[in-house]
C-alpha positions in Angstrom: 0.0 0.0 0.0 1.2 3.5 -0.8 1.8 6.1 1.9 -1.3 8.0 0.8 -3.4 4.8 1.0 -2.0 4.1 4.5 -2.8 7.6 5.6 -6.4 7.2 4.3 -6.9 3.9 6.0 -5.5 5.3 9.3 -7.8 8.3 9.0 -10.8 6.0 8.4 -9.8 3.8 11.3 -9.6 6.8 13.6 -13.0 8.0 12.4 -14.5 4.5 13.0 -13.1 4.4 16.5 -14.5 7.8 17.3 -17.9 6.8 16.0 -17.8 3.6 18.0 -17.9 1.4 15.0 -15.5 -1.0 16.6 -16.3 -4.2 14.7 -15.8 -2.4 11.4 -12.6 -0.8 12.7 -11.3 -4.2 13.7 -12.1 -5.7 10.4 -10.3 -2.9 8.6 -7.3 -3.2 10.9 -7.1 -6.9 10.1 -7.7 -6.5 6.3 -5.3 -3.6 5.9 -2.7 -5.0 8.3 -1.4 -1.5 9.1 -2.4 -1.1 12.7 -2.5 -3.9 15.3 -4.9 -3.2 18.1 -3.3 -4.8 21.2 -6.2 -3.8 23.4 -8.5 -5.7 21.2 -6.3 -8.8 21.3 -6.1 -8.5 25.1 -9.9 -8.5 25.3 -10.2 -11.5 23.0 -7.7 -13.5 24.9 -9.2 -12.7 28.3 -12.6 -13.7 27.0 -11.3 -16.9 25.5 -12.4 -16.0 22.0 -9.7 -18.1 20.4 -11.1 -18.3 16.8 -11.6 -14.6 16.7 -8.1 -14.0 18.1 -6.5 -16.2 15.4 -8.6 -14.6 12.7 -7.5 -11.1 13.8 -3.9 -12.2 14.0 -4.0 -13.8 10.6 -4.3 -10.3 9.0 -0.7 -9.7 10.3 1.1 -13.0 10.6 0.8 -16.8 10.1 2.0 -19.7 12.2 5.2 -20.3 10.3 6.3 -16.7 9.6 8.9 -16.7 12.3 9.6 -18.1 15.8 7.6 -15.3 17.5 4.5 -16.0 15.3 4.8 -19.7 16.0 4.9 -19.0 19.8 1.9 -16.7 19.6 -0.3 -19.3 17.8 1.1 -22.1 19.9 0.2 -20.3 23.2 -3.4 -19.6 21.9 -4.0 -23.2 20.8 -2.4 -24.7 23.9 -4.7 -22.6 26.1 -7.7 -23.6 24.0 -6.7 -27.2 24.5 -6.1 -26.9 28.2 -9.5 -25.2 28.7 -11.2 -28.1 26.9 -9.4 -30.6 29.2 -10.4 -28.5 32.2 -14.0 -28.7 31.2 -13.6 -32.5 30.8 -14.5 -32.2 27.2 -12.1 -34.9 25.9 -13.8 -35.0 22.5 -13.1 -31.3 21.9 -9.5 -31.7 23.3 -8.8 -34.5 20.9 -10.2 -32.4 18.0 -8.0 -29.4 19.0 -4.9 -31.7 19.4 -5.5 -33.2 15.9 -6.5 -30.0 14.0 -4.9 -27.1 15.8 -1.8 -28.4 17.6 -0.6 -31.1 15.1 1.2 -28.4 13.1 3.5 -27.7 16.0 4.7 -31.3 16.0 7.1 -30.5 13.2 8.7 -27.8 15.4 8.8 -29.9 18.6 7.5 -33.4 18.3 8.3 -34.3 22.0 6.3 -31.4 23.2 3.4 -32.4 21.0 3.5 -36.0 22.4 3.6 -34.7 25.9 0.5 -32.6 25.2 -1.2 -35.6 23.8 -0.5 -37.5 27.0 -2.4 -34.9 29.0 -5.6 -36.4 27.8 -4.9 -39.6 29.8 -4.7 -37.7 33.1 -7.8 -37.1 35.2 -6.4 -33.6 36.0 -3.8 -32.2 33.7 -2.5 -30.1 36.7 -0.9 -33.3 38.0 1.7 -32.9 35.2 4.9 -31.4 36.5 4.9 -28.5 34.0 1.3 -27.6 34.8 1.1 -27.7 38.6 0.9 -24.0 38.8 -1.9 -23.8 36.3 -4.7 -22.1 38.3 -8.1 -21.1 37.2 -9.0 -20.1 33.6 -8.8 -16.4 34.2 -5.3 -16.5 35.7 -4.1 -18.9 33.0 -5.4 -16.6 30.3 -3.7 -13.6 31.9 -0.5 -15.6 32.0 -0.6 -16.6 28.3 -1.5 -13.0 27.4 1.8 -11.9 28.9 3.6 -14.4 26.8 1.7 -13.5 23.7 2.4 -9.8 24.2 6.1 -10.4 24.6 6.1 -12.4 21.4 4.2 -9.7 19.6 6.5 -6.9 20.8 9.5 -9.0 19.7 8.1 -10.0 16.4 9.4 -7.9 13.4 6.1 -8.5 11.6 4.5 -6.0 14.0 7.2 -3.3 13.6 5.5 0.1 13.2 2.0 -1.4 13.6 1.6 -1.4 17.4 1.1 2.3 18.1 -1.6 4.3 16.3 -0.1 7.5 14.9 -1.6 10.9 15.9 -4.1 11.8 13.2 -6.5 14.7 12.9 -9.8 13.5 11.8 -11.1 17.0 11.0 -10.2 16.4 7.3 -12.5 13.4 7.1 -15.3 15.2 9.0 -15.1 18.1 6.5 -15.6 16.0 3.5 -19.1 16.7 2.1 -21.6 14.1 2.9 -23.6 12.4 0.1 -26.7 14.3 1.4 -25.0 17.6 1.1 -23.9 16.8 -2.4 -27.5 15.9 -3.4 -28.8 19.2 -2.0 -26.1 21.1 -3.8 -27.0 19.3 -7.1 -30.7 20.1 -6.6 -29.9 23.7 -5.9 -27.9 24.0 -9.1 -30.7 22.3 -11.1 -33.2 24.8 -9.7 -31.0 27.7 -10.6 -30.5 26.3 -14.1 -34.3 25.9 -14.5 -34.9 29.6 -13.3 -32.4 30.8 -15.9 -34.1 28.9 -18.7 -37.5 30.2 -17.7 
C-alpha cells in the first residue's frame, strides 16, 4: 500500500473508532494490516475468543512466519486445548490436538506427544509442568503476557503497534452524500430559473 493509501486507512480507522464502529474498525485493521490493536487482542484472549483471536492475528502474521509468530499461535492453541481438558471435554480436546496443535509437532514433536498424554490424566494439573496452572482467568492472563512479549519482539509487527496521531477533521469536513444531493438540486433549480 502506498503512503497515501496508508494515511487514508488510518484516517478511516480513527473515524470508525471515534464513531464507536468497533467491529468495522477491527475488520479494517485486520484486512489492511497497518495497525495492530493490542487492546482488542487482550480483550479477545481474556474472553477466551480463540477463533476470533486467530482470525484477527491472521491479518498480520501466520504460524510459520517466524519463531515469534509460532509462539503466539502455539500459546493460543495450547490454552484452548487446556481449557477443553479443564471442562472435561475430551472429544473437543482431541479435536484441538489433531486439528490445531498437530502443526507444531514439526517444530517440537516431543512437546506435542507430551501434550497428547495430558488427555490420559484425570487432572492435567498433575503434570509437573502444569502444577501452577490455576483457574481459567489467571491462565489466560499468564498466556496473554507471553503473547504480548512475542508480539512486541516480532518484526512483523514493527510500526504497527502504536496508532499515529491523526487529525480526523479532514475526514469530517468531507461533504456528505446528502449535502452533495442538496447542492445538485440547488444547481438544477438555478438552471431551470435561468431557462424560464
